[in-house]
C-alpha positions as CSV (number, residue, x, y, z in Angstrom):
1,M,-0.4,-2.3,-27.4
2,R,-2.4,0.0,-25.2
3,V,-1.6,0.8,-21.5
4,H,-4.2,-0.9,-19.5
5,Q,-6.8,1.3,-18.6
6,P,-7.6,0.5,-15.1
7,A,-4.0,0.8,-14.2
8,R,-3.9,4.2,-15.7
9,W,-6.8,5.7,-13.7
10,G,-5.8,4.1,-10.3
11,L,-2.4,5.3,-11.1
12,G,-4.4,8.4,-11.6
13,A,-6.7,8.3,-8.7
14,A,-3.9,7.0,-5.9
15,G,-1.3,9.8,-6.9
16,A,-4.2,12.2,-7.0
17,G,-4.5,11.4,-3.1
18,I,-1.1,11.8,-2.6
19,A,-0.8,14.7,-3.3
20,V,-3.7,16.1,-1.6
21,I,-2.3,14.1,1.7
22,L,1.5,15.9,0.6
23,G,-0.7,19.0,0.7
24,L,-2.0,19.3,4.0
25,E,1.0,17.6,5.7
26,A,3.2,20.9,4.4
27,S,0.1,23.0,4.9
28,S,0.2,22.1,8.8
29,L,3.8,21.8,9.8
30,D,3.1,24.4,12.2
31,E,0.3,23.0,13.9
32,M,1.1,19.4,14.2
33,N,3.8,17.6,15.7
34,P,4.9,14.8,12.5
35,I,7.0,12.8,15.0
36,R,4.3,12.5,17.5
37,L,1.3,13.0,16.0
38,T,0.0,10.2,13.1
39,I,-1.3,11.2,9.7
40,S,-4.9,10.7,10.6
41,E,-5.0,13.6,12.4
42,H,-6.0,15.7,9.4
43,G,-9.3,13.6,9.5
44,L,-9.9,15.7,13.0
45,G,-11.8,19.0,12.6
46,P,-14.3,20.7,10.3
47,D,-12.4,20.3,7.4
48,G,-11.4,16.5,7.9
49,W,-13.4,15.8,5.0
50,I,-10.8,16.7,2.6
51,F,-8.7,13.9,4.0
52,G,-11.3,11.7,4.3
53,F,-11.5,12.4,0.1
54,A,-7.9,11.8,-0.3
55,V,-7.9,8.6,1.6
56,G,-10.6,7.6,-0.7
57,L,-9.0,8.3,-3.7
58,L,-5.9,6.2,-2.7
59,A,-8.3,3.2,-1.9
60,A,-10.3,3.6,-5.6
61,G,-6.6,3.6,-7.2
62,S,-5.8,1.3,-5.8
63,V,-9.2,-0.8,-6.5
64,G,-7.9,0.0,-10.4
65,I,-4.5,-1.2,-10.2
66,G,-6.2,-4.8,-8.3
67,V,-8.1,-5.2,-11.4
68,S,-5.5,-4.4,-14.1
69,L,-3.5,-7.0,-12.5
70,A,-5.9,-9.4,-11.8
71,R,-7.6,-9.1,-15.6
72,R,-4.1,-9.5,-16.9
73,K,-3.3,-12.7,-14.9
74,L,-0.4,-11.2,-12.9
75,A,-2.2,-11.6,-9.8
76,G,-3.2,-14.5,-8.1
77,V,-6.5,-15.0,-6.0
78,L,-4.7,-14.0,-2.6
79,G,-2.7,-11.6,-3.7
80,T,-5.8,-9.5,-5.3
81,V,-7.6,-10.3,-2.3
82,A,-5.2,-8.9,0.1
83,L,-4.7,-5.8,-2.2
84,M,-8.6,-5.5,-1.5
85,G,-8.0,-6.0,1.7
86,W,-5.9,-2.9,1.7
87,S,-8.7,-0.5,-0.3
88,V,-11.0,-1.1,2.3
89,G,-8.9,-1.0,5.3
90,L,-7.9,2.9,3.2
91,L,-11.9,3.1,3.4
92,M,-13.1,1.8,7.0
93,T,-10.2,4.8,7.9
94,A,-11.2,7.4,5.2
95,W,-15.5,7.2,6.7
96,F,-14.4,6.5,10.4
97,Q,-12.5,9.6,12.1
98,K,-9.7,8.6,14.3
99,H,-9.9,9.1,18.2
100,D,-10.5,12.3,19.3
101,W,-8.4,11.8,22.7
102,S,-9.3,15.7,24.2
103,V,-13.3,13.7,24.2
104,G,-11.8,10.1,24.7
105,P,-12.1,7.5,23.0
106,S,-15.1,6.7,20.1
107,L,-16.5,3.9,18.5
108,S,-15.8,5.4,15.0
109,G,-12.1,5.8,16.2
110,S,-12.1,2.4,17.0
111,I,-13.3,1.0,13.8
112,H,-10.8,3.8,12.1
113,R,-7.7,2.3,14.6
114,V,-9.0,-1.2,12.7
115,G,-9.0,-0.1,9.4
116,S,-5.5,0.7,9.9
117,L,-4.3,-2.3,11.2
118,V,-6.3,-3.7,8.0
119,A,-4.7,-1.7,5.5
120,F,-0.7,-2.0,6.8
121,L,-0.6,-5.6,7.0
122,C,-2.3,-6.2,3.6
123,L,-0.5,-4.2,1.1
124,P,2.9,-5.6,2.3
125,L,1.4,-9.3,2.1
126,A,-0.2,-8.5,-1.3
127,V,3.1,-6.9,-2.8
128,V,5.0,-9.7,-2.3
129,L,2.2,-12.5,-3.2
130,I,2.1,-10.7,-6.5
131,T,5.3,-10.2,-7.3
132,G,7.2,-12.7,-5.7
133,P,6.4,-15.4,-8.7
134,W,7.1,-12.9,-10.9
135,R,10.2,-11.5,-10.2
136,R,12.8,-14.0,-11.4
137,R,10.4,-14.5,-14.5
138,V,9.9,-10.7,-15.6
139,R,13.2,-8.4,-16.7
140,S,10.8,-5.3,-15.4
141,R,12.5,-2.8,-12.6
142,A,8.9,-1.9,-11.7
143,T,8.5,-5.3,-10.2
144,L,11.9,-5.5,-9.0
145,V,11.6,-2.0,-7.1
146,A,7.3,-3.4,-5.7
147,F,9.1,-6.4,-4.6
148,G,11.9,-5.1,-2.8
149,L,9.2,-2.4,-1.3
150,G,6.6,-5.3,0.0
151,V,10.0,-7.1,1.7
152,C,10.7,-3.6,3.2
153,S,7.1,-3.0,4.3
154,V,6.9,-6.0,6.0
155,L,10.3,-5.6,8.3
156,W,8.6,-2.0,9.3
157,V,6.1,-3.7,10.6
158,V,7.7,-6.7,12.0
159,G,9.7,-4.0,13.4
160,I,6.7,-2.0,15.0
161,G,5.2,-5.5,16.1
162,T,8.4,-5.8,18.2
163,M,8.6,-2.7,20.1
164,V,4.9,-2.7,20.7
165,F,5.8,-6.3,22.5
166,I,8.8,-4.9,24.2
167,G,6.6,-2.5,25.4
168,T,3.2,-4.7,26.6
169,R,5.9,-6.6,28.7
170,N,7.5,-3.4,30.2
171,G,4.5,-1.2,30.7
172,L,4.8,1.0,28.4
173,P,1.8,1.9,25.9
174,W,2.2,1.0,23.0
175,Y,1.8,4.6,21.5
176,R,4.7,6.1,23.9
177,I,7.7,3.4,23.2
178,M,8.5,4.5,20.0
179,P,8.1,8.2,17.3
180,L,4.1,7.0,16.9
181,G,4.1,9.7,13.9
182,L,7.4,9.1,12.3
183,V,7.2,5.5,12.4
184,E,3.5,5.8,11.0
185,R,4.6,8.0,8.1
186,G,7.8,6.1,7.2
187,L,5.7,2.8,6.5
188,A,3.2,4.7,4.6
189,V,6.0,6.0,2.2
190,T,7.6,2.8,1.9
191,E,3.6,1.1,1.2
192,V,2.7,3.7,-1.0
193,A,5.7,3.9,-3.1
194,A,5.3,0.1,-3.5
195,L,2.1,0.4,-4.7
196,L,2.5,2.7,-7.4
197,A,5.5,0.8,-8.7
198,L,3.0,-2.4,-8.5
199,G,0.7,0.2,-10.7
200,V,3.4,1.0,-13.5
201,W,3.8,-2.8,-13.5
202,A,0.8,-3.4,-14.2
203,A,-0.2,-0.6,-16.6
204,T,3.1,-1.8,-18.9
205,P,2.6,-3.1,-22.1
206,G,4.3,-6.2,-22.1
207,N,5.4,-6.7,-19.0
208,R,5.2,-10.5,-19.5
209,S,8.7,-10.9,-21.8
210,L,11.2,-13.1,-21.4
211,K,14.5,-12.9,-22.9
212,P,15.4,-16.5,-23.3
213,G,17.8,-18.6,-22.8
214,P,20.5,-20.7,-24.6
215,R,18.3,-23.9,-24.6
216,A,15.3,-21.9,-24.9
217,A,15.9,-20.0,-28.5
218,G,15.7,-23.0,-30.2
219,A,12.6,-24.6,-27.9
220,A,9.4,-24.5,-29.5
221,G,7.3,-21.7,-27.7
222,S,9.2,-18.2,-26.8
223,A,9.9,-18.1,-22.9
224,A,7.4,-14.8,-23.3
225,N,4.7,-17.3,-22.8
226,L,5.7,-18.9,-20.0
227,T,3.3,-18.3,-16.4
228,P,4.5,-18.1,-13.1
229,P,2.4,-20.4,-10.6
230,R,-0.7,-18.2,-9.5
231,V,-1.0,-17.4,-5.6
């Protein structure tokens, strides 16, 4: 059985986008404080299109992974919709620049912020919904890794939301209650790693196989044909 093509293309596109963003991060260490400034800071200025292109590649790669998962019946409707929501959110952040606070808020920056929020919320939800029903039925390391990283991403989001709530109650601006750039990078690394694990699982041939237990060994039909409930 060949590797599922959309997943392979998706992993390639996502990997290329990630490589470009890592290159931007490395090349700007002397100019940008990664602890305070967010990743989207790369989108400002005349070379911002490079960052937008890289994020667009990541979004396109995510769509490819989602197509493979859906075609192989590894993802249900809700999980697929959540994964597509992540892709749409990424495209919004790629197309619309973040606020340039040297000139003040903008419509583009507001749309960018909404896109970031949609993306960061949808990816953990998608990973948990897609891998949750399978993790006890499929002996796949990629599935378990993706599920674990999805749970970690959820914890990141809950932690950030808690900090924002505490800051709001104490009259502190949400962007000053934590090292925003560092926190965003931690969340982004966890979510992207979860996406790649999901892509590896989607691309792996025969990842639905199960080892039958003692009772199933002599039963009619193989446990490999069992399908988890769709979510």
